[in-house]
C-alpha positions as CSV (number, residue, x, y, z in Angstrom):
1,M,122.0,109.9,93.0
2,S,124.3,107.5,91.1
3,H,123.2,103.9,90.3
4,L,126.2,102.7,92.5
5,S,125.1,104.6,95.6
6,F,123.8,103.0,98.8
7,P,120.1,102.1,98.4
8,V,118.6,104.9,100.5
9,T,116.3,105.7,97.6
10,S,113.1,103.7,97.1
11,R,114.3,102.1,93.8
12,P,114.0,98.3,94.2
13,A,116.9,97.6,91.9
14,H,119.3,99.1,94.5
15,V,118.1,96.9,97.2
16,L,118.1,93.8,95.0
17,R,121.7,94.5,93.9
18,W,122.9,94.7,97.5
19,T,120.9,91.6,98.5
20,L,122.2,89.4,95.8
21,G,125.8,90.8,96.0
22,S,125.9,90.1,99.8
23,L,124.5,86.7,99.2
24,L,127.3,85.9,96.8
25,L,129.9,87.1,99.3
26,L,128.3,85.0,102.0
27,L,128.4,81.8,99.9
28,I,132.0,82.5,99.1
29,W,132.7,82.7,102.9
30,D,130.9,79.4,103.5
31,A,133.1,77.7,100.9
32,S,136.3,79.2,102.3
33,S,136.5,77.2,105.6
34,L,137.3,80.4,107.4
35,D,134.7,79.5,110.1
36,L,137.1,77.0,111.7
37,V,140.1,79.2,111.2
38,M,138.4,82.0,113.2
39,A,137.1,79.5,115.8
40,R,140.7,78.4,116.5
41,W,141.7,81.9,117.3
42,F,139.7,81.6,120.5
43,G,139.4,77.9,121.1
44,S,141.7,75.0,121.9
45,A,141.4,71.4,122.9
46,S,140.6,72.7,126.4
47,G,137.6,74.6,125.1
48,F,137.1,78.4,124.8
49,A,138.9,80.2,127.6
50,L,136.6,83.3,127.4
51,E,133.3,81.3,127.4
52,S,132.3,82.5,130.8
53,H,134.1,85.9,130.9
54,W,132.0,88.6,132.4
55,L,132.2,90.9,129.4
56,W,131.3,88.4,126.7
57,R,128.8,86.3,128.7
58,N,127.3,88.6,131.2
59,L,127.4,92.1,129.8
60,L,127.1,91.2,126.1
61,H,124.8,88.2,126.4
62,D,122.9,87.5,129.6
63,D,122.3,91.1,130.6
64,V,120.9,92.2,127.2
65,R,118.9,89.1,126.3
66,L,115.5,90.8,126.9
67,W,116.3,94.2,125.4
68,P,115.3,93.4,121.8
69,W,111.9,92.3,123.0
70,V,111.6,95.5,125.1
71,L,112.4,97.6,122.0
72,E,110.0,95.5,119.9
73,L,107.2,96.3,122.4
74,F,108.1,100.0,122.1
75,L,107.7,99.8,118.3
76,L,104.4,98.0,118.6
77,V,103.1,100.6,121.0
78,G,104.6,103.3,118.8
79,M,102.3,102.3,115.9
80,F,99.6,104.0,117.8
81,V,101.5,106.3,120.3
82,P,104.6,107.4,118.3
83,L,107.4,109.1,120.1
84,G,110.6,110.8,118.8
85,S,111.4,110.2,115.1
86,L,108.5,107.7,114.9
87,K,106.2,110.8,114.8
88,R,107.5,111.6,111.4
89,L,106.7,108.2,110.0
90,P,103.3,107.7,108.4
91,M,101.1,105.1,110.2
92,A,101.8,102.5,107.5
93,R,105.5,102.8,107.8
94,R,105.3,102.5,111.6
95,V,103.4,99.3,111.2
96,Q,106.0,98.1,108.7
97,L,108.8,98.8,111.1
98,A,107.2,97.0,114.0
99,L,106.2,94.0,112.0
100,T,109.5,93.8,110.1
101,T,111.5,93.6,113.4
102,L,109.2,91.0,114.8
103,A,109.3,88.9,111.5
104,A,113.1,89.0,111.5
105,L,113.4,87.9,115.1
106,L,110.9,85.0,114.5
107,T,112.6,84.0,111.3
108,V,116.0,83.5,112.9
109,S,114.6,81.8,116.0
110,T,112.5,79.4,113.9
111,I,115.4,78.3,111.7
112,K,117.5,77.8,114.8
113,L,114.8,75.5,116.3
114,Y,115.1,73.1,113.4
115,S,118.8,73.4,112.8
116,H,121.1,70.3,113.2
117,T,124.2,72.5,113.3
118,S,126.0,72.4,116.7
119,C,128.1,75.3,118.2
120,P,131.9,75.4,118.0
121,W,132.2,74.5,121.7
122,D,130.5,71.2,120.9
123,L,133.3,70.1,118.5
124,Q,135.7,67.4,119.4
125,E,138.5,69.7,118.4
126,F,137.5,72.0,121.2
127,G,136.8,69.4,123.9
128,G,133.2,68.5,122.8
129,V,131.7,65.4,121.1
130,A,130.6,66.7,117.7
131,T,132.3,66.7,114.3
132,H,132.2,69.7,112.0
133,V,129.4,69.4,109.4
134,S,128.4,72.3,107.1
135,H,125.1,73.9,107.9
136,W,124.2,73.2,104.2
137,A,124.4,69.4,104.9
138,W,120.7,69.2,105.7
139,G,119.6,66.1,107.5
140,I,123.1,65.1,108.5
141,R,123.7,65.3,112.2
142,D,127.1,66.2,113.6
143,G,126.8,64.3,116.9
144,G,126.2,67.4,119.0
145,T,123.1,69.1,120.4
146,G,122.3,71.2,117.2
147,G,120.2,74.3,117.2
148,C,123.1,76.7,116.7
149,F,122.4,78.1,113.2
150,P,122.0,81.0,112.5
151,A,123.1,83.3,115.3
152,G,120.1,84.1,117.5
153,H,121.9,86.6,119.7
154,A,123.1,88.7,116.8
155,S,119.5,89.1,115.6
156,A,119.0,91.3,118.6
157,G,120.8,93.9,116.6
158,F,120.3,92.9,113.0
159,A,116.5,92.6,113.3
160,F,116.3,96.4,113.6
161,V,117.7,96.9,110.2
162,G,114.0,97.2,109.3
163,G,114.2,100.8,110.5
164,F,116.4,101.6,107.5
165,F,113.7,100.4,105.1
166,A,110.9,102.2,107.0
167,F,112.6,105.5,107.3
168,R,114.4,105.7,103.9
169,H,111.2,106.8,102.2
170,V,110.9,110.0,104.3
171,L,114.0,110.5,106.4
172,P,117.2,109.2,104.6
173,G,119.5,110.4,107.3
174,T,117.6,108.7,110.0
175,A,117.5,105.6,107.8
176,R,121.3,105.5,107.6
177,R,121.6,105.9,111.4
178,W,119.2,102.9,112.0
179,L,121.2,100.8,109.5
180,A,124.5,101.7,111.1
181,G,123.2,101.1,114.6
182,A,121.6,97.8,113.9
183,T,124.6,96.6,112.0
184,L,127.1,97.6,114.7
185,V,125.0,96.0,117.5
186,G,124.5,92.8,115.5
187,L,128.3,92.5,114.8
188,V,129.2,93.2,118.4
189,F,126.8,90.6,119.7
190,G,127.9,88.2,117.0
191,L,131.6,88.7,117.9
192,A,130.9,88.2,121.6
193,Q,129.4,84.8,120.8
194,Q,132.2,84.0,118.4
195,I,134.8,84.6,121.2
196,R,132.8,82.4,123.6
197,G,132.6,79.6,121.1
198,A,128.9,79.8,120.8
199,H,128.8,80.6,117.0
200,Y,130.9,80.6,113.9
201,M,131.2,83.9,112.0
202,S,129.0,82.5,109.2
203,H,126.2,82.1,111.7
204,T,126.4,85.9,112.4
205,L,126.7,86.8,108.7
206,W,123.7,84.6,107.7
207,T,121.6,86.3,110.5
208,A,122.5,89.7,109.1
209,W,121.5,88.6,105.6
210,L,118.3,87.0,106.7
211,C,117.2,90.1,108.7
212,W,118.1,92.3,105.7
213,T,116.1,90.1,103.3
214,V,113.1,89.9,105.5
215,A,113.1,93.7,105.9
216,A,113.5,94.2,102.1
217,G,110.6,91.8,101.4
218,V,108.3,93.5,103.9
219,D,109.3,96.9,102.5
220,A,108.5,95.8,98.9
221,A,105.1,94.4,99.9
222,G,104.3,97.4,102.0
223,S,105.3,99.9,99.4
224,Q,103.2,98.2,96.8
225,W,100.2,98.2,99.2
226,I,100.7,101.9,100.0
227,A,100.9,102.7,96.3
228,Q,97.7,100.8,95.5
229,T,95.7,102.3,98.4
230,R,96.9,105.9,97.9
231,P,94.1,108.2,96.8
232,R,94.2,108.9,93.1
233,V,94.2,112.5,92.0
234,P,91.5,112.9,89.3
235,A,92.8,114.0,85.9
236,P,91.8,117.6,85.0
237,A,88.9,117.9,82.6
238,P,89.9,118.5,79.0
239,G,89.8,122.1,77.9
240,F,87.6,123.5,75.2
């Protein structure tokens, strides 16, 4: 496999390259002011017209809010009673998958808890009371309610990117499907919140990067532990 290929192999350099490259693109997005440009596509001085639309609010938000926790429960149970493709994962990788998803969900929700960044619908430009302040301006309040960075709802999809890391060691095809599915669901949920005025695009992109980085970190630690605990094959006795 070429050194430019997607990191389905277990070589850490591939994952590191993608992690740092995506971080650079994300920082460029933050510096571009495109967040407000996209928010204006859907919002006006009267607010966001589709904020309460049944598709974006009910079907793609309220009705699916508990599903990531249901799936996480399935993965936790699957550590001991595996079903489907989980049967083909070693016990250590099943533990990695369940804990990675949980760690990603908790990482995003914890950062949101302490964030001072308000949602687009809170901005004065869109009928609210807040002013736009970069989420990098730590300690500076924008006059709104805060708690809007990164995108929590998008993590319901992106958190499961851990399946890519768990499966790539034994089932590369399954790993790619997990990555594609988690990315697609995360982007759809993030777009739904973007249209409603609940998040900027950067919030969704940062959630994706955080979930990927958490998964990569757990995979690196797990792989090192597995390598250290793997039974060593004794060297053959020297011949005479």
